[in-house]
C-alpha positions as CSV (number, residue, x, y, z in Angstrom):
1,M,-3.8,-5.8,-21.5
2,E,-6.2,-9.0,-21.4
3,K,-4.5,-11.8,-19.4
4,F,-4.6,-15.4,-21.6
5,D,-4.7,-18.8,-19.9
6,K,-7.5,-20.6,-22.3
7,L,-8.8,-20.4,-25.8
8,T,-11.5,-22.4,-27.6
9,G,-12.9,-20.5,-30.7
10,V,-12.9,-21.5,-34.7
11,A,-10.0,-21.4,-36.2
12,A,-9.6,-20.3,-39.2
13,P,-7.7,-21.5,-42.3
14,L,-5.3,-19.7,-43.9
15,P,-2.5,-21.5,-46.6
16,I,-0.5,-18.8,-47.6
17,I,3.0,-18.7,-47.2
18,N,4.5,-15.5,-46.5
19,I,1.2,-13.4,-45.2
20,D,2.9,-10.0,-44.6
21,T,2.0,-7.2,-42.7
22,D,0.9,-4.6,-45.4
23,M,-1.4,-7.9,-46.3
24,I,-2.6,-8.4,-42.7
25,I,-3.5,-4.0,-42.5
26,P,-2.5,-2.0,-45.4
27,K,-0.6,1.0,-45.1
28,Q,-3.6,3.1,-45.8
29,F,-5.3,2.4,-42.6
30,L,-2.1,3.7,-40.8
31,K,-3.4,6.9,-39.7
32,T,-4.2,6.1,-36.0
33,I,-2.5,5.3,-33.4
34,K,-5.8,3.9,-31.6
35,R,-5.4,0.2,-31.5
36,T,-9.4,0.0,-31.7
37,G,-11.3,0.2,-35.0
38,L,-8.3,-1.8,-37.1
39,G,-10.6,-5.2,-37.3
40,S,-12.7,-3.6,-39.9
41,A,-9.7,-3.7,-42.1
42,L,-8.2,-6.6,-41.7
43,F,-7.0,-8.2,-44.9
44,H,-8.8,-5.9,-47.0
45,E,-7.4,-6.2,-49.5
46,M,-8.5,-9.9,-49.3
47,R,-11.2,-9.6,-47.6
48,T,-12.9,-6.9,-50.5
49,N,-14.0,-6.8,-54.3
50,D,-12.8,-3.8,-55.5
51,D,-16.1,-2.1,-55.2
52,G,-16.2,-2.4,-51.6
53,S,-18.1,-5.2,-51.3
54,E,-17.4,-8.2,-49.1
55,N,-15.2,-11.2,-51.3
56,P,-17.8,-14.2,-50.2
57,D,-14.7,-16.2,-51.4
58,F,-12.2,-15.1,-48.5
59,V,-12.4,-17.2,-45.4
60,L,-13.2,-14.7,-42.9
61,N,-16.2,-13.2,-44.9
62,Q,-17.4,-16.7,-45.2
63,P,-20.4,-17.5,-42.1
64,A,-18.8,-20.6,-40.6
65,Y,-15.4,-18.2,-40.0
66,K,-16.6,-15.2,-38.9
67,G,-16.0,-15.2,-36.1
68,A,-12.9,-16.9,-35.5
69,S,-10.5,-16.3,-33.2
70,I,-7.2,-18.4,-33.9
71,L,-5.9,-18.4,-37.4
72,V,-3.7,-21.1,-38.8
73,A,-1.5,-20.0,-41.2
74,G,1.4,-20.5,-43.4
75,D,5.3,-20.0,-42.5
76,N,6.4,-16.7,-41.6
77,F,3.4,-15.3,-41.2
78,G,3.6,-11.3,-40.5
79,C,6.9,-10.7,-42.3
80,G,7.3,-6.9,-44.3
81,S,7.3,-3.9,-42.3
82,S,7.6,-3.6,-38.2
83,R,3.8,-2.4,-38.3
84,E,2.5,-2.7,-34.9
85,H,-1.1,-2.0,-36.3
86,A,-0.8,-6.0,-37.6
87,P,-1.3,-7.4,-34.2
88,W,-3.9,-4.2,-33.2
89,A,-5.6,-5.1,-36.3
90,L,-6.0,-9.2,-35.6
91,L,-6.7,-8.3,-32.1
92,D,-9.5,-6.1,-33.0
93,F,-11.2,-8.6,-35.0
94,G,-11.4,-11.1,-32.5
95,V,-8.0,-13.0,-33.1
96,R,-6.2,-14.0,-29.9
97,C,-4.1,-17.0,-31.1
98,V,-2.2,-17.4,-34.8
99,I,-0.6,-20.9,-35.1
100,S,2.1,-21.4,-37.9
101,T,5.6,-23.3,-38.8
102,S,7.4,-19.5,-38.6
103,F,6.5,-15.8,-37.9
104,A,8.9,-12.9,-38.5
105,D,10.7,-11.7,-35.6
106,I,9.3,-8.6,-35.2
107,F,5.4,-9.6,-36.0
108,Y,6.5,-12.6,-33.1
109,N,7.1,-9.6,-30.4
110,N,4.3,-7.6,-31.2
111,C,2.1,-9.7,-30.4
112,F,3.5,-11.2,-27.1
113,K,3.2,-6.9,-26.1
114,N,-0.5,-7.4,-27.8
115,G,-1.7,-9.9,-25.9
116,I,-1.7,-12.5,-29.2
117,L,-0.3,-16.0,-28.8
118,P,1.8,-16.7,-31.5
119,I,2.3,-20.5,-31.6
120,V,5.5,-22.6,-33.2
121,V,4.6,-25.8,-34.7
122,S,6.3,-28.3,-37.4
123,E,4.9,-28.5,-40.3
124,D,3.2,-32.0,-39.9
125,N,1.1,-30.5,-36.8
126,L,0.5,-27.9,-38.7
127,E,-1.1,-29.8,-42.1
128,K,-2.8,-31.6,-39.0
129,L,-4.5,-28.4,-37.6
130,M,-5.5,-27.2,-41.1
131,D,-7.4,-30.2,-41.4
132,D,-8.9,-29.1,-38.6
133,A,-9.8,-25.3,-38.9
134,R,-10.7,-26.5,-42.4
135,R,-14.1,-28.1,-41.0
136,G,-15.5,-24.8,-40.9
137,A,-17.9,-23.8,-37.7
138,N,-16.9,-27.3,-36.4
139,A,-13.4,-26.1,-36.5
140,T,-13.4,-25.6,-32.9
141,L,-9.6,-25.9,-31.4
142,T,-8.9,-25.4,-26.9
143,V,-5.6,-23.5,-26.9
144,D,-4.2,-23.9,-23.3
145,L,-1.1,-21.5,-22.6
146,E,-0.2,-22.9,-19.3
147,A,-0.8,-26.5,-20.0
148,Q,1.0,-25.1,-23.3
149,E,-1.3,-28.3,-25.7
150,I,-3.6,-27.5,-28.3
151,R,-6.6,-29.9,-28.5
152,G,-8.7,-30.5,-31.3
153,P,-12.0,-31.1,-32.1
154,D,-11.4,-35.3,-32.3
155,G,-9.4,-34.9,-28.8
156,G,-6.0,-34.9,-30.3
157,T,-3.3,-32.9,-28.6
158,I,-0.3,-30.8,-29.8
159,T,2.4,-29.6,-27.1
160,F,4.1,-26.4,-28.0
161,D,6.9,-24.2,-26.7
162,I,7.3,-21.0,-25.6
163,D,9.4,-18.7,-23.7
164,P,8.8,-19.0,-19.6
165,F,9.1,-15.2,-19.5
166,R,6.6,-14.3,-22.4
167,K,4.2,-17.5,-21.0
168,H,4.2,-15.3,-17.9
169,C,3.4,-12.2,-19.0
170,L,0.6,-13.4,-21.3
171,L,-0.9,-15.4,-18.2
172,N,-0.9,-12.4,-15.9
173,G,-1.7,-9.9,-18.8
174,L,1.6,-8.0,-18.6
175,D,2.7,-5.6,-21.3
176,D,5.8,-3.7,-20.7
177,I,3.5,-1.1,-19.4
178,G,2.5,-3.6,-16.8
179,L,5.8,-4.9,-16.3
180,T,6.9,-2.0,-15.2
181,M,4.0,-1.1,-12.8
182,E,5.2,-4.0,-10.9
183,K,8.1,-2.6,-9.7
184,A,6.1,1.0,-8.4
185,P,6.7,0.2,-4.7
186,S,10.3,0.5,-5.8
187,I,10.0,3.1,-8.3
188,D,7.7,5.0,-5.1
189,R,11.0,4.8,-3.0
190,F,13.5,5.8,-4.8
191,E,11.5,8.8,-6.0
192,K,11.2,10.0,-2.1
193,V,14.5,9.0,-0.9
194,T,15.9,11.1,-4.5
195,A,13.7,14.1,-3.4
196,E,14.8,13.9,0.4
197,S,18.4,13.8,-0.5
198,R,18.5,16.1,-3.4
199,P,15.7,18.6,-3.1
200,W,16.9,21.0,-5.5
201,A,16.5,18.6,-8.2
């Protein structure tokens, strides 16, 4: 998993509440178990018209936001089904951070396991960040995980809380497999002792 330390990028405003995982990545794109290639289907029903063409009104289709790596979204982001394809699609599109006032629990946990930083802020601070994001290409935010700060284009700073263990995992690029591999010497010792004491096993 790619490490997350400090991210500076364009923030796209999504002032919509209850963005569920089916809106993030519709069910017809769930046939694959690969983590790549899903970015093109991100927010498919909002990004595309019935004829398959891009909807120019959707924020991520607008030139200023096509390279957005941060989303500033409404309450209860990631609700709905537990599909892990939702963070996969965000990550494949290039989104590394989602900021909201609240997240669905399963989506929130899945973000950390895939190298995405979900940040919970107050309603007042979300409004400030939404205003920053509406500036288009000038809507550059810096998210500093080590300092637990979001810095806006005018120099304003918003702090956020994060579980220390999850922070450690993101800073070091550790998913569940990475955490297990940190214990490799102990696992190897256990396997060696087991093989010597139980050669028949």
